[in-house]
N, C-alpha and C positions, 0 to 999 in steps of 0.2 A: 520454175526454171530447173532443168535437169542439172544436177550437181554430181560430181564424181570424185572418188579418191582412187588414184592409180598407184599401185604398189611398185616400188623400185626393187632392184635386185637385193638390196640390203634389208628388205622387209619393212621399211618405213613408208608410210603412206604419203603420197604427194597430193596436195589439195589443188584440184583443177576446177576452174569456174568457166563453163562454156557460155560465153556472152552471145553467141550467134543463135543458140537453141531457142531462147525465149523470144529473140527478135523475129525469128521465122513465124511464130504464132501471131505476133502483132501485125506483121506485114500481110499475112493471109487474111486476117480479120479486116484490115484496111482495104485490101483489094476487093473482098467480097462486099463489104458495106458500100464503099464509094462506087464500085461498079454497078451494084444492084440499084442504088438510088439514082445513079446517072442514067441507066437504061430506062427505069421507070419514069423519070422526069422527061426524057426525050419522047417516050411513047405518049405521055400525057400532053406534052406540048404539040406534037404532030397530029394528035387526034382531037384537039380542042377540049381536053379534060382538065385544064388548069383552072383552079378555083377563081371565080370572078369572070373569067373569059375575056378579060381586057387584053388588047393586043400587046401592050407594054409588059404586062405580067407574063404573057406567053413567051415573049422574047427573052425576058430575064430568066425564066425557068429553063428555057432551052439552052441559054449560054451557060448557066450554072451546071446544068446536067451534063453538057458536053465537057466542061472542065473536070467534073468528077470522074467521068468515064475515061478521059485522057489520063488522069492521075492513076486510075486503076490499071490501065493498059501499060502506062510507063513503068509502074512498079513491077508488073508482071514481066515486062521485057528486061528489066534490070535485076531480076530475081537472083541470079547467080552472083552478081556484084554485091547486092545488099545483104545477102545471107552467106557470104563466104565464111569459112571456118575461122573463128577468133576465140582464143581462150587464154586465160591467165593461169599460170602454174606456179605454185609456191612449194618448194621442197628443200631438202638438206643442202643443195648446192647454191640456191639463191632464188631469184624470181625470173620467170620467162614469159614472154608474150608470143604466142603461137599464132601466126598469121601468114600462111604459105603464099598467099597472093597479095600480101600487103607489105608491111614493114616489121618482120619479126626481130626480136632482140632478147638478150639474156644478160643478166647481171649477177655476179657472184656475191655472196654475203661479204666477203673480204673487201669488196669495192665500196661498200656502203658504210657511212658513219651513222646514218639513221634512215628510218622508213616509217611512213604513217599512212593512214587512210583518212581522207577528208570527205565530208558530205554536206550538202545543202538541201534541206527538206523543202519540198514544194507543197505549199498550203493553198494553192489556187482553188477556189470553190468550184472551178470547172473540172477539176481532177476527180474522176470517179474512183480511181485506184490510187492509194497513197504511194508516193514515189519520192526519190531523192536523186540529186546529181552526185555521183560517186567518183572519187579520184584516188589515185595511188601516188603518193609523194615520195620521191627518192632524193637522198642527200649524199653526195659522193664523199668518200673517205680521203681522197687525194686529188690534187690539181690535174693529174693526168687522165682522169676519168673522161673528160670531154673529148680528148683526143682518141681515146680507145673506143668511144661510143658515138661516132658522128650521126648514127641513125636516130639518136635521141635529141639532137641539137635543137630541133624546132620546138621542143618542150622545155627548154632551159628557161628557168624563171618565168614560167607560164602561169598566168592568172594568180597573182598574189604570192606565189612562192619565191623566196629569195635564196640564192646559192643552192638551188636544187631543181629538180624536174617535177612537173605535174603531169601525170598520165590520166586523161579523162576516160572513164569507162562508160560514160553516158548516163542518161536518165533511166533509173532502174526501179521497177516496182518493189515495194518492201517485201512482197510475198516471195520474191526470188531469193531472199536471204543472202545476198551477195556480201553485204557488210559483215554479217555474222560469220560467213565462211572465210572471208579474208582475215578477219580478226583471229579466228581460230588457227588458221595456217601460219599467220605471222607470229602469233604467240608461241606456236610450236617450234618454229624454225628461226625466227628473227632474233631471239634472245634479247639482250639489252639494247640492240639497235631499234627495236620496235617501240614507237612512241604512242601507240594506241590509235583510237578513232577520234578524230578532231571534228566536232560539230561546228560548222561555220554559219550558223543561223538558219534562216529560212527565206523563201521567196514566195510571192503570191502570183507569179506569172512566169515569164521566161527566165532561164538561168543566165 
C-alpha cells in the first residue's frame, strides 16, 4: 500500500495514509478474476463442456458464471465510486479525513481528550493474506464537540466505544502497515492524548 509523508511549511512531516490506493489493486484483481471465470463458465456451459454433461450441472454452472460476470461488470461500472480518493492525515494540527466526494472532517488536537487505534485480527483459515479490521477511536475533550462536528454523529458510540467515536478504516492487509504508520504518526503528534494500539482479540470469519 502506498504510504507518504507530506511536508508542511514548518518542515514537520505529516503522516498520510492513502486507503484508496490499496483498494484499487484489490478491485482490479476481483474484476479480472470474477470476470474471467464468469466468461469461461458461460462458454463451457453454452458449448457443452461442463464436467459430467448433466443438464442440471450445466444450468448451475451457467447461473453461477452469469453472477460472477455481473459482479465484475458492476464493479467496473462503479469504479469511480469504489476507488474515490480517501486518506487519513495526522499532523501537528490534528487528524483529518480527506474524502472530497464523501464526508471529509478535521479534528484539532485541542478538541480531543484521548485517541487510540483498535484492531481485530482475522484468523479465518480462508484468508490467504493476514489482515485485521482497523479503527480509529476519538474521545472528545468537551461536551460541545458533538455540536461542532455533526458530520461524525453517525459514529458516536459506534461498535463498543463509549463516550467517543469509532472511525472504521476497513479490513486491511498487514502488509499495508497501516497500524504501524498510524502508531508512528500518533506518537509523534498526539502526545499524552494517544493511548496506543488496542488489540480487541480476533475473529475467524466476518467482523
